[in-house]
Every structure is written in structure tokens, then in C-alpha cells.
mmCIF file as gemmi writes it, N, C-alpha and C atoms, coordinates in Angstrom:
data_model
loop_
_atom_site.group_PDB
_atom_site.id
_atom_site.type_symbol
_atom_site.label_atom_id
_atom_site.label_alt_id
_atom_site.label_comp_id
_atom_site.label_asym_id
_atom_site.label_entity_id
_atom_site.label_seq_id
_atom_site.pdbx_PDB_ins_code
_atom_site.Cartn_x
_atom_site.Cartn_y
_atom_site.Cartn_z
_atom_site.occupancy
_atom_site.B_iso_or_equiv
_atom_site.pdbx_formal_charge
_atom_site.auth_seq_id
_atom_site.auth_asym_id
_atom_site.pdbx_PDB_model_num
ATOM 1 N N . MET Axp A 1 ? -23.06 12.763 -7.398 1 0 ? 1 A 1
ATOM 2 C CA . MET Axp A 1 ? -22.079 12.034 -6.849 1 0 ? 1 A 1
ATOM 3 C C . MET Axp A 1 ? -20.969 12.418 -7.041 1 0 ? 1 A 1
ATOM 4 N N . SER Axp A 2 ? -20.202 12.55 -6.009 1 0 ? 2 A 1
ATOM 5 C CA . SER Axp A 2 ? -18.489 13.136 -6.023 1 0 ? 2 A 1
ATOM 6 C C . SER Axp A 2 ? -17.751 12.154 -6.622 1 0 ? 2 A 1
ATOM 7 N N . ARG Axp A 3 ? -16.294 12.652 -7.285 1 0 ? 3 A 1
ATOM 8 C CA . ARG Axp A 3 ? -15.636 11.807 -7.74 1 0 ? 3 A 1
ATOM 9 C C . ARG Axp A 3 ? -15.295 10.85 -7.035 1 0 ? 3 A 1
ATOM 10 N N . GLN Axp A 4 ? -15.022 11.194 -5.958 1 0 ? 4 A 1
ATOM 11 C CA . GLN Axp A 4 ? -14.198 9.901 -4.875 1 0 ? 4 A 1
ATOM 12 C C . GLN Axp A 4 ? -15.214 9.044 -4.474 1 0 ? 4 A 1
ATOM 13 N N . ALA Axp A 5 ? -16.478 9.044 -4.586 1 0 ? 5 A 1
ATOM 14 C CA . ALA Axp A 5 ? -17.605 8.097 -4.224 1 0 ? 5 A 1
ATOM 15 C C . ALA Axp A 5 ? -18.062 7.626 -5.596 1 0 ? 5 A 1
ATOM 16 N N . ASP Axp A 6 ? -17.424 7.656 -6.436 1 0 ? 6 A 1
ATOM 17 C CA . ASP Axp A 6 ? -17.816 7.139 -7.782 1 0 ? 6 A 1
ATOM 18 C C . ASP Axp A 6 ? -17.063 5.76 -7.716 1 0 ? 6 A 1
ATOM 19 N N . PRO Axp A 7 ? -17.391 4.33 -7.852 1 0 ? 7 A 1
ATOM 20 C CA . PRO Axp A 7 ? -16.344 3.423 -7.887 1 0 ? 7 A 1
ATOM 21 C C . PRO Axp A 7 ? -15.709 3.262 -9.128 1 0 ? 7 A 1
ATOM 22 N N . VAL Axp A 8 ? -16.182 3.765 -10.002 1 0 ? 8 A 1
ATOM 23 C CA . VAL Axp A 8 ? -15.266 3.952 -11.611 1 0 ? 8 A 1
ATOM 24 C C . VAL Axp A 8 ? -13.94 4.495 -11.598 1 0 ? 8 A 1
ATOM 25 N N . HIS Axp A 9 ? -14.373 5.909 -11.056 1 0 ? 9 A 1
ATOM 26 C CA . HIS Axp A 9 ? -12.937 6.904 -10.613 1 0 ? 9 A 1
ATOM 27 C C . HIS Axp A 9 ? -11.948 6.121 -9.852 1 0 ? 9 A 1
ATOM 28 N N . ARG Axp A 10 ? -12.706 5.398 -8.906 1 0 ? 10 A 1
ATOM 29 C CA . ARG Axp A 10 ? -11.889 4.821 -7.504 1 0 ? 10 A 1
ATOM 30 C C . ARG Axp A 10 ? -10.736 3.761 -7.943 1 0 ? 10 A 1
ATOM 31 N N . ASP Axp A 11 ? -11.513 2.885 -9.062 1 0 ? 11 A 1
ATOM 32 C CA . ASP Axp A 11 ? -10.717 2.071 -9.697 1 0 ? 11 A 1
ATOM 33 C C . ASP Axp A 11 ? -9.566 2.353 -10.87 1 0 ? 11 A 1
ATOM 34 N N . GLN Axp A 12 ? -9.909 3.451 -11.402 1 0 ? 12 A 1
ATOM 35 C CA . GLN Axp A 12 ? -9.32 4.244 -12.438 1 0 ? 12 A 1
ATOM 36 C C . GLN Axp A 12 ? -8.23 4.601 -11.776 1 0 ? 12 A 1
ATOM 37 N N . ASP Axp A 13 ? -8.296 5.249 -10.554 1 0 ? 13 A 1
ATOM 38 C CA . ASP Axp A 13 ? -7.18 5.936 -9.681 1 0 ? 13 A 1
ATOM 39 C C . ASP Axp A 13 ? -6.207 5.101 -9.114 1 0 ? 13 A 1
ATOM 40 N N . GLN Axp A 14 ? -6.971 4.06 -8.753 1 0 ? 14 A 1
ATOM 41 C CA . GLN Axp A 14 ? -6.057 2.915 -8.233 1 0 ? 14 A 1
ATOM 42 C C . GLN Axp A 14 ? -5.229 2.051 -9.187 1 0 ? 14 A 1
ATOM 43 N N . ALA Axp A 15 ? -5.715 2.24 -10.529 1 0 ? 15 A 1
ATOM 44 C CA . ALA Axp A 15 ? -4.979 1.489 -11.324 1 0 ? 15 A 1
ATOM 45 C C . ALA Axp A 15 ? -3.843 2.523 -11.927 1 0 ? 15 A 1
ATOM 46 N N . LEU Axp A 16 ? -4.169 3.59 -12.173 1 0 ? 16 A 1
ATOM 47 C CA . LEU Axp A 16 ? -2.966 4.984 -12.262 1 0 ? 16 A 1
ATOM 48 C C . LEU Axp A 16 ? -2.068 4.671 -10.784 1 0 ? 16 A 1
ATOM 49 N N . ALA Axp A 17 ? -2.395 4.718 -9.639 1 0 ? 17 A 1
ATOM 50 C CA . ALA Axp A 17 ? -1.542 4.507 -8.58 1 0 ? 17 A 1
ATOM 51 C C . ALA Axp A 17 ? -0.816 3.206 -8.672 1 0 ? 17 A 1
ATOM 52 N N . LEU Axp A 18 ? -1.123 2.09 -9.389 1 0 ? 18 A 1
ATOM 53 C CA . LEU Axp A 18 ? -0.309 1.003 -9.214 1 0 ? 18 A 1
ATOM 54 C C . LEU Axp A 18 ? 0.479 0.969 -10.63 1 0 ? 18 A 1
ATOM 55 N N . THR Axp A 19 ? 0.254 2.058 -11.635 1 0 ? 19 A 1
ATOM 56 C CA . THR Axp A 19 ? 0.96 1.927 -13.184 1 0 ? 19 A 1
ATOM 57 C C . THR Axp A 19 ? 2.064 2.785 -12.37 1 0 ? 19 A 1
ATOM 58 N N . LEU Axp A 20 ? 1.938 3.819 -11.733 1 0 ? 20 A 1
ATOM 59 C CA . LEU Axp A 20 ? 2.984 4.961 -11.388 1 0 ? 20 A 1
ATOM 60 C C . LEU Axp A 20 ? 3.806 4.095 -10.502 1 0 ? 20 A 1
ATOM 61 N N . ALA Axp A 21 ? 3.566 3.364 -9.436 1 0 ? 21 A 1
ATOM 62 C CA . ALA Axp A 21 ? 4.312 2.618 -8.434 1 0 ? 21 A 1
ATOM 63 C C . ALA Axp A 21 ? 5.244 1.807 -9.242 1 0 ? 21 A 1
ATOM 64 N N . ALA Axp A 22 ? 4.68 1.074 -10.226 1 0 ? 22 A 1
ATOM 65 C CA . ALA Axp A 22 ? 5.501 -0.012 -11.117 1 0 ? 22 A 1
ATOM 66 C C . ALA Axp A 22 ? 6.475 0.424 -11.641 1 0 ? 22 A 1
ATOM 67 N N . LEU Axp A 23 ? 6.269 1.985 -12.502 1 0 ? 23 A 1
ATOM 68 C CA . LEU Axp A 23 ? 7.442 2.642 -13.226 1 0 ? 23 A 1
ATOM 69 C C . LEU Axp A 23 ? 8.218 2.95 -12.364 1 0 ? 23 A 1
ATOM 70 N N . LEU Axp A 24 ? 8.002 3.617 -11.094 1 0 ? 24 A 1
ATOM 71 C CA . LEU Axp A 24 ? 9.098 4.066 -10.305 1 0 ? 24 A 1
ATOM 72 C C . LEU Axp A 24 ? 9.798 3.112 -9.764 1 0 ? 24 A 1
ATOM 73 N N . LEU Axp A 25 ? 9.165 2.006 -9.295 1 0 ? 25 A 1
ATOM 74 C CA . LEU Axp A 25 ? 10.064 0.718 -8.879 1 0 ? 25 A 1
ATOM 75 C C . LEU Axp A 25 ? 10.886 0.214 -9.764 1 0 ? 25 A 1
ATOM 76 N N . THR Axp A 26 ? 10.513 0.079 -10.907 1 0 ? 26 A 1
ATOM 77 C CA . THR Axp A 26 ? 11.185 -0.676 -12.224 1 0 ? 26 A 1
ATOM 78 C C . THR Axp A 26 ? 12.499 0.749 -12.458 1 0 ? 26 A 1
ATOM 79 N N . GLY Axp A 27 ? 12.209 2.144 -12.729 1 0 ? 27 A 1
ATOM 80 C CA . GLY Axp A 27 ? 13.15 3.057 -12.833 1 0 ? 27 A 1
ATOM 81 C C . GLY Axp A 27 ? 14.572 2.833 -11.68 1 0 ? 27 A 1
ATOM 82 N N . THR Axp A 28 ? 13.751 2.928 -10.556 1 0 ? 28 A 1
ATOM 83 C CA . THR Axp A 28 ? 14.605 2.872 -9.237 1 0 ? 28 A 1
ATOM 84 C C . THR Axp A 28 ? 15.591 1.646 -9.358 1 0 ? 28 A 1
ATOM 85 N N . SER Axp A 29 ? 14.879 0.536 -9.588 1 0 ? 29 A 1
ATOM 86 C CA . SER Axp A 29 ? 15.61 -0.988 -9.749 1 0 ? 29 A 1
ATOM 87 C C . SER Axp A 29 ? 16.97 -0.699 -10.977 1 0 ? 29 A 1
ATOM 88 N N . LEU Axp A 30 ? 16.72 -0.161 -12.029 1 0 ? 30 A 1
ATOM 89 C CA . LEU Axp A 30 ? 17.517 0.013 -12.893 1 0 ? 30 A 1
ATOM 90 C C . LEU Axp A 30 ? 18.646 0.799 -12.539 1 0 ? 30 A 1
ATOM 91 N N . LEU Axp A 31 ? 18.219 1.911 -11.97 1 0 ? 31 A 1
ATOM 92 C CA . LEU Axp A 31 ? 19.441 2.916 -11.61 1 0 ? 31 A 1
ATOM 93 C C . LEU Axp A 31 ? 20.45 2.215 -10.661 1 0 ? 31 A 1
ATOM 94 N N . ASP Axp A 32 ? 19.677 1.695 -9.561 1 0 ? 32 A 1
ATOM 95 C CA . ASP Axp A 32 ? 20.316 0.495 -8.386 1 0 ? 32 A 1
ATOM 96 C C . ASP Axp A 32 ? 21.001 -0.146 -8.813 1 0 ? 32 A 1
ATOM 97 N N . SER Axp A 33 ? 20.885 -0.733 -10.114 1 0 ? 33 A 1
ATOM 98 C CA . SER Axp A 33 ? 21.569 -2.042 -10.532 1 0 ? 33 A 1
ATOM 99 C C . SER Axp A 33 ? 22.959 -1.458 -11.28 1 0 ? 33 A 1
ATOM 100 N N . CYS Axp A 34 ? 22.769 -0.262 -11.746 1 0 ? 34 A 1
ATOM 101 C CA . CYS Axp A 34 ? 23.642 0.26 -12.214 1 0 ? 34 A 1
ATOM 102 C C . CYS Axp A 34 ? 24.949 0.631 -11.225 1 0 ? 34 A 1
ATOM 103 N N . TRP Axp A 35 ? 24.054 1.171 -10.11 1 0 ? 35 A 1
ATOM 104 C CA . TRP Axp A 35 ? 24.97 1.804 -8.94 1 0 ? 35 A 1
ATOM 105 C C . TRP Axp A 35 ? 25.684 0.984 -7.978 1 0 ? 35 A 1
ATOM 106 N N . ILE Axp A 36 ? 24.575 -0.036 -7.493 1 0 ? 36 A 1
ATOM 107 C CA . ILE Axp A 36 ? 25.243 -0.822 -6.464 1 0 ? 36 A 1
ATOM 108 C C . ILE Axp A 36 ? 25.247 -2.283 -6.671 1 0 ? 36 A 1
ATOM 109 N N . GLY Axp A 37 ? 24.668 -2.906 -7.835 1 0 ? 37 A 1
ATOM 110 C CA . GLY Axp A 37 ? 25.239 -4.276 -7.993 1 0 ? 37 A 1
ATOM 111 C C . GLY Axp A 37 ? 23.869 -4.654 -8.239 1 0 ? 37 A 1
ATOM 112 N N . PRO Axp A 38 ? 23.613 -6.162 -8.971 1 0 ? 38 A 1
ATOM 113 C CA . PRO Axp A 38 ? 22.282 -6.666 -8.999 1 0 ? 38 A 1
ATOM 114 C C . PRO Axp A 38 ? 21.956 -7.32 -7.834 1 0 ? 38 A 1
ATOM 115 N N . ALA Axp A 39 ? 22.852 -7.989 -6.977 1 0 ? 39 A 1
ATOM 116 C CA . ALA Axp A 39 ? 22.208 -8.514 -5.46 1 0 ? 39 A 1
ATOM 117 C C . ALA Axp A 39 ? 21.719 -7.494 -4.754 1 0 ? 39 A 1
ATOM 118 N N . ALA Axp A 40 ? 22.517 -6.541 -4.338 1 0 ? 40 A 1
ATOM 119 C CA . ALA Axp A 40 ? 22.013 -5.34 -3.584 1 0 ? 40 A 1
ATOM 120 C C . ALA Axp A 40 ? 20.429 -4.734 -3.846 1 0 ? 40 A 1
ATOM 121 N N . THR Axp A 41 ? 20.521 -4.515 -5.218 1 0 ? 41 A 1
ATOM 122 C CA . THR Axp A 41 ? 19.367 -4.016 -6.016 1 0 ? 41 A 1
ATOM 123 C C . THR Axp A 41 ? 18.022 -5.159 -5.754 1 0 ? 41 A 1
ATOM 124 N N . PHE Axp A 42 ? 18.394 -6.202 -5.905 1 0 ? 42 A 1
ATOM 125 C CA . PHE Axp A 42 ? 17.467 -7.26 -5.651 1 0 ? 42 A 1
ATOM 126 C C . PHE Axp A 42 ? 16.696 -7.271 -4.157 1 0 ? 42 A 1
ATOM 127 N N . THR Axp A 43 ? 18.03 -7.094 -3.064 1 0 ? 43 A 1
ATOM 128 C CA . THR Axp A 43 ? 17.551 -7.089 -2.034 1 0 ? 43 A 1
ATOM 129 C C . THR Axp A 43 ? 16.921 -5.78 -1.377 1 0 ? 43 A 1
ATOM 130 N N . ALA Axp A 44 ? 17.385 -4.918 -1.601 1 0 ? 44 A 1
ATOM 131 C CA . ALA Axp A 44 ? 16.571 -3.557 -1.559 1 0 ? 44 A 1
ATOM 132 C C . ALA Axp A 44 ? 15.006 -3.59 -2.025 1 0 ? 44 A 1
ATOM 133 N N . THR Axp A 45 ? 14.79 -4.134 -3.366 1 0 ? 45 A 1
ATOM 134 C CA . THR Axp A 45 ? 13.967 -3.94 -3.871 1 0 ? 45 A 1
ATOM 135 C C . THR Axp A 45 ? 12.683 -4.885 -3.325 1 0 ? 45 A 1
ATOM 136 N N . ALA Axp A 46 ? 12.757 -6.081 -3.062 1 0 ? 46 A 1
ATOM 137 C CA . ALA Axp A 46 ? 12.583 -7.23 -2.221 1 0 ? 46 A 1
ATOM 138 C C . ALA Axp A 46 ? 11.946 -6.641 -0.997 1 0 ? 46 A 1
ATOM 139 N N . VAL Axp A 47 ? 12.783 -6.273 -0.045 1 0 ? 47 A 1
ATOM 140 C CA . VAL Axp A 47 ? 12.304 -5.435 1.128 1 0 ? 47 A 1
ATOM 141 C C . VAL Axp A 47 ? 11.269 -4.508 0.972 1 0 ? 47 A 1
ATOM 142 N N . LEU Axp A 48 ? 11.675 -3.614 0.196 1 0 ? 48 A 1
ATOM 143 C CA . LEU Axp A 48 ? 10.685 -2.3 -0.231 1 0 ? 48 A 1
ATOM 144 C C . LEU Axp A 48 ? 9.198 -3.254 -0.29 1 0 ? 48 A 1
ATOM 145 N N . VAL Axp A 49 ? 9.1 -3.949 -1.443 1 0 ? 49 A 1
ATOM 146 C CA . VAL Axp A 49 ? 7.741 -4.456 -1.82 1 0 ? 49 A 1
ATOM 147 C C . VAL Axp A 49 ? 6.957 -5.187 -0.587 1 0 ? 49 A 1
ATOM 148 N N . VAL Axp A 50 ? 7.803 -6.048 0.085 1 0 ? 50 A 1
ATOM 149 C CA . VAL Axp A 50 ? 7.406 -6.94 1.165 1 0 ? 50 A 1
ATOM 150 C C . VAL Axp A 50 ? 6.791 -5.909 2.454 1 0 ? 50 A 1
ATOM 151 N N . THR Axp A 51 ? 7.552 -4.785 2.421 1 0 ? 51 A 1
ATOM 152 C CA . THR Axp A 51 ? 7.157 -3.848 3.704 1 0 ? 51 A 1
ATOM 153 C C . THR Axp A 51 ? 6.079 -3.227 3.314 1 0 ? 51 A 1
ATOM 154 N N . SER Axp A 52 ? 5.906 -2.85 1.897 1 0 ? 52 A 1
ATOM 155 C CA . SER Axp A 52 ? 4.952 -1.947 1.673 1 0 ? 52 A 1
ATOM 156 C C . SER Axp A 52 ? 3.474 -2.726 1.455 1 0 ? 52 A 1
ATOM 157 N N . TYR Axp A 53 ? 3.617 -4.176 1.39 1 0 ? 53 A 1
ATOM 158 C CA . TYR Axp A 53 ? 2.629 -5 1.474 1 0 ? 53 A 1
ATOM 159 C C . TYR Axp A 53 ? 2.471 -5.431 2.773 1 0 ? 53 A 1
ATOM 160 N N . ALA Axp A 54 ? 3.09 -5.875 3.622 1 0 ? 54 A 1
ATOM 161 C CA . ALA Axp A 54 ? 2.897 -5.788 5.18 1 0 ? 54 A 1
ATOM 162 C C . ALA Axp A 54 ? 2.338 -4.767 5.789 1 0 ? 54 A 1
ATOM 163 N N . ALA Axp A 55 ? 2.689 -3.443 5.335 1 0 ? 55 A 1
ATOM 164 C CA . ALA Axp A 55 ? 2.072 -2.13 6.18 1 0 ? 55 A 1
ATOM 165 C C . ALA Axp A 55 ? 1.008 -1.755 5.574 1 0 ? 55 A 1
ATOM 166 N N . SER Axp A 56 ? 0.333 -2.324 4.608 1 0 ? 56 A 1
ATOM 167 C CA . SER Axp A 56 ? -1.191 -1.988 4.176 1 0 ? 56 A 1
ATOM 168 C C . SER Axp A 56 ? -1.842 -3.035 4.962 1 0 ? 56 A 1
ATOM 169 N N . GLY Axp A 57 ? -1.369 -4.526 4.942 1 0 ? 57 A 1
ATOM 170 C CA . GLY Axp A 57 ? -1.958 -4.73 5.647 1 0 ? 57 A 1
ATOM 171 C C . GLY Axp A 57 ? -2.135 -4.902 7.249 1 0 ? 57 A 1
ATOM 172 N N . LEU Axp A 58 ? -1.139 -4.724 7.883 1 0 ? 58 A 1
ATOM 173 C CA . LEU Axp A 58 ? -1.41 -4.172 9.205 1 0 ? 58 A 1
ATOM 174 C C . LEU Axp A 58 ? -2.142 -2.635 9.297 1 0 ? 58 A 1
ATOM 175 N N . ALA Axp A 59 ? -2.168 -1.855 8.488 1 0 ? 59 A 1
ATOM 176 C CA . ALA Axp A 59 ? -2.969 -0.838 8.374 1 0 ? 59 A 1
ATOM 177 C C . ALA Axp A 59 ? -4.442 -1.313 8.454 1 0 ? 59 A 1
ATOM 178 N N . ARG Axp A 60 ? -4.515 -2.193 7.714 1 0 ? 60 A 1
ATOM 179 C CA . ARG Axp A 60 ? -6.273 -2.597 7.805 1 0 ? 60 A 1
ATOM 180 C C . ARG Axp A 60 ? -6.568 -3.295 8.968 1 0 ? 60 A 1
ATOM 181 N N . ARG Axp A 61 ? -5.638 -4.015 9.527 1 0 ? 61 A 1
ATOM 182 C CA . ARG Axp A 61 ? -5.948 -4.482 10.849 1 0 ? 61 A 1
ATOM 183 C C . ARG Axp A 61 ? -6.307 -3.72 11.776 1 0 ? 61 A 1
ATOM 184 N N . LEU Axp A 62 ? -5.341 -2.844 11.874 1 0 ? 62 A 1
ATOM 185 C CA . LEU Axp A 62 ? -5.361 -1.766 13.074 1 0 ? 62 A 1
ATOM 186 C C . LEU Axp A 62 ? -6.703 -1.106 12.929 1 0 ? 62 A 1
ATOM 187 N N . ALA Axp A 63 ? -7.145 -0.682 11.76 1 0 ? 63 A 1
ATOM 188 C CA . ALA Axp A 63 ? -8.388 0.185 11.661 1 0 ? 63 A 1
ATOM 189 C C . ALA Axp A 63 ? -9.288 -0.787 12.008 1 0 ? 63 A 1
ATOM 190 N N . LEU Axp A 64 ? -9.49 -2.116 11.573 1 0 ? 64 A 1
ATOM 191 C CA . LEU Axp A 64 ? -10.393 -3.031 12.162 1 0 ? 64 A 1
ATOM 192 C C . LEU Axp A 64 ? -10.47 -3.234 13.494 1 0 ? 64 A 1
ATOM 193 N N . GLN Axp A 65 ? -9.4 -3.227 14.211 1 0 ? 65 A 1
ATOM 194 C CA . GLN Axp A 65 ? -9.457 -3.396 15.358 1 0 ? 65 A 1
ATOM 195 C C . GLN Axp A 65 ? -9.928 -2.193 16.144 1 0 ? 65 A 1
ATOM 196 N N . ARG Axp A 66 ? -9.63 -1.103 15.911 1 0 ? 66 A 1
ATOM 197 C CA . ARG Axp A 66 ? -10.193 0.262 16.553 1 0 ? 66 A 1
ATOM 198 C C . ARG Axp A 66 ? -11.411 0.294 16.169 1 0 ? 66 A 1
ATOM 199 N N . ALA Axp A 67 ? -12.338 -0.127 14.684 1 0 ? 67 A 1
ATOM 200 C CA . ALA Axp A 67 ? -13.651 0.034 14.882 1 0 ? 67 A 1
ATOM 201 C C . ALA Axp A 67 ? -14.422 -0.782 15.925 1 0 ? 67 A 1
ATOM 202 N N . LEU Axp A 68 ? -13.647 -2.101 15.965 1 0 ? 68 A 1
ATOM 203 C CA . LEU Axp A 68 ? -14.271 -2.842 16.87 1 0 ? 68 A 1
ATOM 204 C C . LEU Axp A 68 ? -14.464 -2.477 18.146 1 0 ? 68 A 1
ATOM 205 N N . ARG Axp A 69 ? -13.009 -2.049 18.669 1 0 ? 69 A 1
ATOM 206 C CA . ARG Axp A 69 ? -13.545 -1.464 20.078 1 0 ? 69 A 1
ATOM 207 C C . ARG Axp A 69 ? -14.136 -0.464 20.191 1 0 ? 69 A 1
ATOM 208 N N . ARG Axp A 70 ? -14.139 0.706 18.938 1 0 ? 70 A 1
ATOM 209 C CA . ARG Axp A 70 ? -15.457 1.302 19.403 1 0 ? 70 A 1
ATOM 210 C C . ARG Axp A 70 ? -16.853 1.076 19.413 1 0 ? 70 A 1
ATOM 211 N N . LEU Axp A 71 ? -17.05 -0.148 18.319 1 0 ? 71 A 1
ATOM 212 C CA . LEU Axp A 71 ? -18.442 -0.65 18.531 1 0 ? 71 A 1
ATOM 213 C C . LEU Axp A 71 ? -18.72 -1.244 19.852 1 0 ? 71 A 1
ATOM 214 N N . LEU Axp A 72 ? -18.059 -1.961 20.171 1 0 ? 72 A 1
ATOM 215 C CA . LEU Axp A 72 ? -17.933 -2.457 21.348 1 0 ? 72 A 1
ATOM 216 C C . LEU Axp A 72 ? -18.078 -1.701 22.53 1 0 ? 72 A 1
ATOM 217 N N . ARG Axp A 73 ? -17.528 -0.533 22.581 1 0 ? 73 A 1
ATOM 218 C CA . ARG Axp A 73 ? -17.492 0.452 23.622 1 0 ? 73 A 1
ATOM 219 C C . ARG Axp A 73 ? -19.063 1.239 23.73 1 0 ? 73 A 1
ATOM 220 N N . ASP Axp A 74 ? -19.516 1.361 22.438 1 0 ? 74 A 1
ATOM 221 C CA . ASP Axp A 74 ? -20.576 2.208 22.555 1 0 ? 74 A 1
ATOM 222 C C . ASP Axp A 74 ? -21.892 1.438 22.287 1 0 ? 74 A 1
ATOM 223 N N . LEU Axp A 75 ? -21.601 0.146 22.402 1 0 ? 75 A 1
ATOM 224 C CA . LEU Axp A 75 ? -23.079 -0.947 22.758 1 0 ? 75 A 1
ATOM 225 C C . LEU Axp A 75 ? -23.517 -0.391 24.206 1 0 ? 75 A 1
ATOM 226 N N . PRO Axp A 76 ? -24.813 -0.493 24.311 1 0 ? 76 A 1
ATOM 227 C CA . PRO Axp A 76 ? -25.414 -0.384 25.66 1 0 ? 76 A 1
ATOM 228 C C . PRO Axp A 76 ? -25.387 -1.66 26.5 1 0 ? 76 A 1
ATOM 229 N N . GLY Axp A 77 ? -24.804 -1.212 28.022 1 0 ? 77 A 1
ATOM 230 C CA . GLY Axp A 77 ? -24.844 -2.276 28.705 1 0 ? 77 A 1
ATOM 231 C C . GLY Axp A 77 ? -23.28 -3 28.386 1 0 ? 77 A 1
ATOM 232 N N . ALA Axp A 78 ? -22.5 -2.147 27.831 1 0 ? 78 A 1
ATOM 233 C CA . ALA Axp A 78 ? -21.124 -2.859 27.813 1 0 ? 78 A 1
ATOM 234 C C . ALA Axp A 78 ? -20.211 -2.331 28.739 1 0 ? 78 A 1
């Protein structure tokens, strides 16, 4: 079984990615707070988090719609 197909490694990779993202977000927020102030930092950070959350949901929805169209197109008699 390959490393990418192994669910344990996939979970570990996702946990590592989440940890690195949290560290980068925290560090960037602290630096931005010093440079541009707390209100602008909060706004920029909130926009980044909401955008990344919405983009992942949108990507899943688009992939599902594409798969459904492909399935409906490949059905006999359709």
C-alpha cells in the first residue's frame, strides 16, 4: 500500500498541514499587529480564514457537480 493511500499517514499529513497553517497564521497575525494595528490585523486574518473555508467548500461542491454531470452524461439512454 502506498503512503498516500494509507489513512493513518493521510491523517498525520492533514494534522501536520493544519499545525503549520496555525503557526503561520499566528506568526503573521503577531507581525501584522505590530505593523498595522490590531483592528486591521483582525480584519485581514478573519477575511483570510473565512475565504479559505469558503474556497474549500466551493471546490468540493464544484467537484461533486462535475462528477454528477459526467455520471449523467455517461448513463445509457441519457
